[in-house]
PLY file of the C-alpha trace (Angstrom):
ply
format ascii 1.0
element vertex 286
property float x
property float y
property float z
element edge 285
property int vertex1
property int vertex2
end_header
76.38 89.22 26.08
77.85 92.29 27.86
74.80 92.22 30.30
75.36 88.60 31.17
79.04 89.27 31.77
78.20 92.30 34.07
75.74 90.04 36.00
78.35 87.39 36.63
80.81 89.98 37.55
78.36 91.52 40.15
77.66 87.98 41.37
81.34 87.55 42.42
82.11 91.04 43.20
79.30 91.86 45.71
80.13 88.95 48.19
83.93 89.92 47.79
83.10 93.47 48.72
80.91 92.34 51.65
83.65 89.98 52.81
86.29 92.85 52.76
83.88 95.05 54.62
83.35 92.58 57.30
87.05 91.82 57.45
87.93 95.64 57.96
85.29 96.06 60.58
86.69 92.94 62.42
90.35 94.32 62.23
88.94 97.70 63.51
87.24 96.02 66.35
90.48 94.05 67.27
92.33 97.21 67.27
90.05 98.87 69.79
91.83 100.17 72.72
91.12 98.10 75.88
91.64 98.37 79.43
91.34 95.34 81.80
90.43 95.01 85.49
90.44 92.07 87.91
87.13 90.27 88.08
87.07 89.45 91.72
89.63 91.82 93.28
91.28 91.34 96.56
91.24 94.11 99.30
94.71 95.83 99.31
96.76 95.33 102.39
96.28 98.11 104.82
99.19 100.02 106.22
99.83 103.01 108.52
102.81 105.17 107.73
103.66 108.73 108.46
104.13 111.13 105.63
106.97 113.53 104.98
104.67 116.23 106.26
103.94 114.36 109.61
100.46 113.41 108.66
99.22 109.72 108.60
99.22 107.97 105.30
96.75 105.16 105.14
94.45 103.50 102.61
91.44 103.88 104.95
91.93 107.56 104.95
91.18 107.58 101.10
88.35 105.07 101.19
85.63 106.12 98.74
88.08 107.49 96.19
89.98 105.67 93.46
93.63 105.29 94.70
96.76 105.04 92.65
99.52 103.45 95.00
102.75 104.25 93.51
105.98 102.69 94.55
109.07 104.76 93.53
112.52 106.00 94.39
114.34 109.21 94.06
117.24 107.55 92.22
114.86 105.77 89.59
114.86 107.57 86.31
111.42 106.20 85.05
109.93 107.17 88.45
111.16 110.87 88.00
109.84 110.82 84.33
106.28 110.13 85.44
106.01 112.47 88.42
104.72 115.42 86.39
101.85 113.25 84.89
100.90 111.97 88.37
100.93 115.59 89.63
98.55 116.64 86.75
96.27 113.59 87.35
96.02 114.43 91.05
95.21 118.16 90.19
92.60 117.09 87.62
90.63 114.54 89.69
91.63 115.79 93.27
88.00 115.27 94.62
87.75 111.76 93.58
91.33 110.40 93.21
94.06 109.94 95.71
97.69 109.21 94.68
99.81 107.81 97.40
103.63 107.73 96.83
105.63 104.99 98.76
109.32 105.47 98.60
111.58 102.39 98.61
115.27 102.05 99.04
115.63 105.55 100.30
115.73 106.50 103.91
117.05 110.15 104.02
113.70 111.90 104.68
115.31 115.27 104.35
116.67 114.51 100.91
113.31 112.91 99.81
111.41 116.01 101.16
113.64 118.33 99.14
113.17 116.17 96.09
109.24 116.23 96.39
109.32 120.08 96.76
111.55 120.42 93.71
109.32 118.33 91.55
106.14 119.87 92.95
104.61 116.50 94.22
101.06 117.33 95.35
100.11 113.99 97.02
101.25 112.30 100.20
104.65 110.66 100.24
105.88 108.20 102.82
108.77 105.71 103.22
107.59 102.01 102.62
108.82 99.36 104.94
110.18 95.97 103.66
107.17 94.38 105.19
104.95 96.58 103.10
106.87 95.78 100.06
106.43 92.00 100.69
102.67 92.35 101.33
102.43 93.93 97.77
104.49 91.13 96.06
107.97 92.33 96.60
108.07 95.39 94.11
110.65 93.85 91.77
110.54 96.84 89.24
110.24 100.56 89.65
107.89 102.28 89.38
105.14 99.83 90.35
101.73 101.23 90.61
98.52 99.57 92.01
95.12 100.89 90.95
92.48 100.52 93.68
88.87 101.02 93.35
86.60 103.07 95.64
86.31 99.97 97.91
90.03 99.55 98.39
90.41 96.57 96.16
93.38 96.06 93.87
92.00 95.99 90.21
95.14 96.39 88.24
98.98 96.68 88.56
101.40 98.48 86.28
105.24 97.90 86.41
107.47 100.37 84.74
106.83 103.62 82.95
103.31 103.71 81.48
101.42 106.15 79.19
99.58 108.50 81.46
96.61 108.23 79.15
96.26 104.52 80.35
96.12 105.71 84.03
93.50 108.45 83.31
91.37 106.11 81.23
91.38 103.59 83.97
90.72 106.13 86.67
87.83 107.62 84.60
86.26 104.10 84.13
86.34 103.41 87.89
84.75 106.80 88.60
81.97 106.02 85.95
83.02 108.94 83.70
83.06 108.67 79.81
86.04 106.97 78.41
85.28 107.14 74.65
85.73 104.17 72.42
87.53 102.15 74.96
86.49 98.62 75.72
86.60 97.39 79.37
87.30 93.70 80.00
87.72 91.72 83.19
89.92 88.85 83.93
90.71 86.26 86.67
93.75 87.24 88.78
95.79 84.12 89.25
98.74 85.94 90.84
100.08 88.19 87.98
98.51 91.23 89.60
98.48 90.66 93.37
101.11 88.07 94.52
99.46 86.50 97.66
102.33 84.15 98.31
105.41 85.81 100.01
107.67 83.13 98.54
106.88 84.40 95.00
107.72 87.90 95.94
110.45 89.68 93.95
109.79 87.51 91.01
111.37 88.46 87.71
111.39 86.20 84.63
114.47 84.25 84.32
116.07 85.66 87.44
116.78 83.31 90.48
117.08 85.00 93.65
116.66 82.10 95.79
120.30 81.77 96.89
120.50 85.40 98.09
119.99 86.61 101.56
117.21 89.24 102.30
119.74 91.93 102.31
121.33 90.68 99.07
117.88 90.59 97.44
117.20 94.23 98.37
120.62 95.07 96.96
120.10 93.21 93.70
116.58 94.70 93.11
118.13 98.04 93.70
120.76 97.37 90.94
118.15 95.92 88.61
116.14 99.13 88.78
119.04 101.44 88.71
121.00 100.05 85.74
119.73 100.47 82.19
119.82 97.38 79.74
122.23 97.90 76.83
119.87 95.96 74.37
118.47 99.27 73.02
115.00 99.17 74.88
115.93 102.01 77.16
114.33 100.21 80.16
116.03 99.40 83.37
117.21 95.66 83.72
114.14 94.88 85.81
111.65 96.36 83.29
113.37 94.71 80.26
113.11 91.29 81.98
109.33 91.88 82.54
108.66 93.26 78.97
111.09 90.98 77.18
111.89 87.85 78.96
113.75 86.58 75.83
116.33 89.36 76.13
119.68 87.66 76.66
121.35 90.86 77.50
119.29 91.82 80.54
119.43 88.09 81.58
123.09 87.99 81.40
123.43 91.34 83.27
121.11 90.30 86.08
122.94 87.03 86.44
126.27 89.00 86.68
124.90 91.08 89.46
123.64 88.05 91.35
127.00 86.28 90.91
128.72 89.42 92.22
126.57 89.46 95.40
127.07 85.73 96.07
130.62 85.60 95.35
132.05 89.16 96.13
135.53 89.76 94.75
138.33 91.27 96.95
137.48 89.17 99.90
140.60 87.25 100.98
139.89 83.72 102.07
141.18 82.74 105.54
144.39 80.82 105.53
143.74 77.13 105.67
144.75 75.37 108.84
146.83 72.25 108.57
144.77 69.09 109.28
147.09 67.82 111.97
149.14 70.52 113.59
152.40 69.28 114.85
153.53 70.39 118.30
156.64 72.35 118.56
159.76 70.01 119.05
160.93 69.80 122.63
164.40 71.02 123.52
166.63 68.32 124.63
167.71 68.42 128.31
171.40 68.81 128.99
0 1
1 2
2 3
3 4
4 5
5 6
6 7
7 8
8 9
9 10
10 11
11 12
12 13
13 14
14 15
15 16
16 17
17 18
18 19
19 20
20 21
21 22
22 23
23 24
24 25
25 26
26 27
27 28
28 29
29 30
30 31
31 32
32 33
33 34
34 35
35 36
36 37
37 38
38 39
39 40
40 41
41 42
42 43
43 44
44 45
45 46
46 47
47 48
48 49
49 50
50 51
51 52
52 53
53 54
54 55
55 56
56 57
57 58
58 59
59 60
60 61
61 62
62 63
63 64
64 65
65 66
66 67
67 68
68 69
69 70
70 71
71 72
72 73
73 74
74 75
75 76
76 77
77 78
78 79
79 80
80 81
81 82
82 83
83 84
84 85
85 86
86 87
87 88
88 89
89 90
90 91
91 92
92 93
93 94
94 95
95 96
96 97
97 98
98 99
99 100
100 101
101 102
102 103
103 104
104 105
105 106
106 107
107 108
108 109
109 110
110 111
111 112
112 113
113 114
114 115
115 116
116 117
117 118
118 119
119 120
120 121
121 122
122 123
123 124
124 125
125 126
126 127
127 128
128 129
129 130
130 131
131 132
132 133
133 134
134 135
135 136
136 137
137 138
138 139
139 140
140 141
141 142
142 143
143 144
144 145
145 146
146 147
147 148
148 149
149 150
150 151
151 152
152 153
153 154
154 155
155 156
156 157
157 158
158 159
159 160
160 161
161 162
162 163
163 164
164 165
165 166
166 167
167 168
168 169
169 170
170 171
171 172
172 173
173 174
174 175
175 176
176 177
177 178
178 179
179 180
180 181
181 182
182 183
183 184
184 185
185 186
186 187
187 188
188 189
189 190
190 191
191 192
192 193
193 194
194 195
195 196
196 197
197 198
198 199
199 200
200 201
201 202
202 203
203 204
204 205
205 206
206 207
207 208
208 209
209 210
210 211
211 212
212 213
213 214
214 215
215 216
216 217
217 218
218 219
219 220
220 221
221 222
222 223
223 224
224 225
225 226
226 227
227 228
228 229
229 230
230 231
231 232
232 233
233 234
234 235
235 236
236 237
237 238
238 239
239 240
240 241
241 242
242 243
243 244
244 245
245 246
246 247
247 248
248 249
249 250
250 251
251 252
252 253
253 254
254 255
255 256
256 257
257 258
258 259
259 260
260 261
261 262
262 263
263 264
264 265
265 266
266 267
267 268
268 269
269 270
270 271
271 272
272 273
273 274
274 275
275 276
276 277
277 278
278 279
279 280
280 281
281 282
282 283
283 284
284 285
């Protein structure tokens, strides 16, 4: 009797054990770290700038290396936070990696040069023009980094402060170096990585910049990247709109900035002229 019971128990228990084992393996596989690259990447728009050291800064000059094209600003907190990691990456893979820093919304070369020396930046830095910003999709959030393969094609884009391990894993994968238990996937770029349409530039989820002039757009984006969201995320307003498009706090804050730019306070309206101005009365002749 006991033997028959044990057999029945094993009959139900063994399949359950196998099912649990398969389920655990499936979950482990789902949790496997993954990096993703564009399947058919487009060439990155070429540019020719003069670096702070007076030397030319171009993509062609680094062809054959993996390129990390980093758009940043000296006033941007998350940009400053990642500099030490970028410096370390450049040191570690200096023969096969080239980081290029393009500064936006800053035009004081002396102040930028002093900043780069203070933070020990060991890669070329140049000031990006508005034209370059548009060619790369508007650069709505800072920092924004484009990852280019050795052929100068954009294979990934990262907005906001990211874990340096992610950058290093992507770089090692593109260089053909071991990346451990990390899965590499490819996907079709439909515009989320490299915006080809200038009309879609400077897009942020839930933010309408269509009524702003080009100068006002630049001012708005500056404020979006300079001000921190108060929802508790510790991100800038621009980053919060990208990472959490359902956040009503960042949505309200960006809308307030846009409203202030389109309807600035303190501007006194010109006095209205009467519809039909009456001529002054003529003096009676005596």
